[in-house]
Structures are given as C-alpha cells and as structure tokens.
N, C-alpha and C positions, 0 to 999 in steps of 0.2 A: 253027551251032549244036553240031557236032561239035567245034571246037576248042574253043570254050568249056566243052563238057562234060569235055574232055579236062584244059584248063587251071585249070577251078576246081570239079572235081569235088569237093575237100574242103570247099571252103566254101561252095557254092552248089548247091542241087538243082534240076535243071531237070525240067519236067514236061513231058508231051505237048503238043505244038503244036496247037491247037484252032481251027476257024474261028468267026469271030463275025461276026453281022449286025447292022449299027448303021447309023442313019440321018445321025449325025454322028461323026466319027471323033475330035474332040477331046473330046465329051461321053462316048465309049465309053471312050476312054483315061481319061477322069478316073474315071469309076464304076470301071472295072479297078482302079485305082491305091487308090481306097477300100475295095476289096472286099479285094485281097491283098497290097496294101501297106503301107497305112497303118496304125498301131496302133489298136484299138479303145478309143472314147473312152467309158467308161465314168463317168458321174457317180456318184463315191463321196462321200456326204455325211459329211464325218468329224465325230464328235461332240467338240464342245470340251471339253477337261478341263482343270485347273489353274488357271492365272491368267484364260487366256479364258474359261473357264467361268464365273470369278467376276466377272470384268468384264461379262461379257453378263448375269448376271442382276441388277447392280447397274442397269444400263442398262434392263432391262427395269420392275424396280420404280419404278425413278424416273419412268420414263414413264408407268408405270401412277398414279402419285401424283401426274401433272402438273406437273413440277417440272424433267426432264430440260433442257428449253426454256432456262431460266433459270441453270442452273448452267454453272460455267466448266470446261472439259474441257482435259485433257493441258496443265495448268498447268506452266509449265517452274519447276523449282527454283532454276533458276540466278536467276532476278528475285530472289530470297530470299537464296539462298548465295553463290554466287560465279561470276564466268564460265566456261564450260566444264564446269559441272555437266550431266551427260546424264538426270539423274533427271526424269520427267513424273509428275506426280501425276494421277491418273484423273479427278477430279471436285471440285469444290468449291462453296462460295457463302458470302456475310457472312450471317450470321443476324441477322434483324430486319427493320425497312424496307429496301425495295429503294432508296431514296433515300439513303439512307445512304453516306457515302463514307469516313468514319473512324470509327473506335471500334469497340466489340463484339467479337462474335467472328466470327472465319472457320474454317467447318468444311470439311476438306479429307479425301476418303476416296481410298483405295488399296487395290485387291484384290492381295493377297500370298497367295500358295498354298504351302501348306505340305506339301504331298503328298510332292515331290518332295526337294527341298532346302530351306535356310533362307536360302539367299543374298539374296533379297528381302528377307526378314524384317530382316536382319543389315543390310541397305543402307540400308533405311528406318529404323532405330534408329540409325544412325551420321548420317543427314542430319538427324534430327529436331529436334535441339538450334540446329542454324544454321537450318533453317527457321524455329523458334518466333521466333529472334532478328531474324530478317529481314523476318516479317510483320509484327513489332512496329514494326519500324524503318521499311518502305516501308509497310504498310499502315494505322498506329497501331491495330492490333487486336490480341486474343489469337487464339491459334491453338489450332484443337482440330483434332489430327490422328487419324482412325481406319482403322484397317486391316481389313477385309472378309476372314475366312478360312474354308474349309470347317469344318465341324463337326467335333471330335475321333471321332466315330464312323464319318466316312468314312475314315479312315486306320487305325481300331483294330482292323481285321480283318487288318491286317499285323504284321510283329514289332514286337519290342519296341525295336529301332533306332529305325523309325520315328515312334513314340508318344515316344520320348526327343527326337528331331528337332523333332517339331511341339511339345512343351512348350517345348522351349528356344528357339524361334521365338518363341510367345507371350512368354513371361518377358524375353527379349532387348526385344520392343517396348514391354512394359508398363514395364520399368525407364527408358525413355525418356519415360514418361508417354504412349504412343502408345495410345489406345483399341483394344482390339480386340474385334471383333463377329463374329459367325458369319453366314454365308448365311440360318440360320432366323433370326435377328434383323433381318434384311434391310427387311421390311416396314416394321415399326417406326422405324428409321432413315428411311426415304422418309417417311412419316407425319410425321416430326418435321421432316423438309424442307418437307415441305407447310405444315404451320402457319407455320413461321420463314419462309418466304417468302411467306405470306400469299396462297394460290391459291386 
C-alpha cells in the first residue's frame, strides 16, 4: 500500500484499510464494486424534442384513431426515386378501399421539425417531385405528401431569425405542393385516415 501511495498519489486516492465481514467473498467484492467503483445508473427520462416529438405525436394520434397498424411505416423513398436515396417517409397509406392496389391517392406523412434548422424541410422539398413522379409510375396513383411541423408559436418566443427559418421551411415545402400541417391539426389528419381506411 505504501508503494502504491508513493507512486500513484497524484492520480489515485487511497483510503484507510477497513475490515469487512462477508459470507461470500465474490458476492462482497461485487457489492463493493457497485458501491465504490461503478458509476451510478440514474434513469433520466429524456424529453423528446424536435422531429422525435413530432413523430411520437403522429404515432399516438394514429393509434388513437385505430389506423396505425394499417399504415405503411418507414417507406423507403428509393422505391420511387432512385437507388441509394436514404430518405425514409415516416408513414403512409392508400386512401379508399383497402383492396385497391392501383389508382387513387397515396398519402404519405413526414415529421419535419423547423425548431433548429430547415435542412429536413429542404430535403423533403427537394425529393418531392421525384416522389410524386415515382408514385405515379410505380403505384399508378397520385401522391399527397404532408409534412407535420410544430406550431409557429412553439418557436415564436425565440429570436426573429428562428421565425424567418420557420417561414422559409414552410414556404420551401409548399412551393413543391407539400401540404404543411401543425401538431394541432394532427387529430383531424388521423380522423381523415380513419374514414379513408374505413376503420
């Protein structure tokens, strides 16, 4: 112990040696390791923000409407655009009869957070024309692409620059005929899905 204290005094602090009464040496060593060496594991529940919060709210509303199980999830954009496209659309469904395999309207919904930056909005706007063309080619249907965003009031308490980014993101998507709705409209969107899927 003296040698360890002399050589490791700057990096390791030694405490007094104490006796310990134990029935099982391995069990007691494990207990001591938990008490003095291993870091405390505190369960910290992280509050979802941004896109994760929007996607979670979407799932909750669609489950409440009883349609989540009928919807396609994580739809690969590459099915409609080109190989290698990494984008995944959160969920979607074919409006009308469940038996229909061609024609009609396919509704795809994507959570887009405008809280931090607008890159997701720009990416969706960039991909929209190829998605529309690809859905027509592959599914023989019209695509209605909807972006679910946080309400403007959620970012309006911050600086003017954040509001400008928010408006820029909305306008970028609307220019590509992407329907933009806020979380406050989500219940209505889910009800429409329930009616169209005839649940």
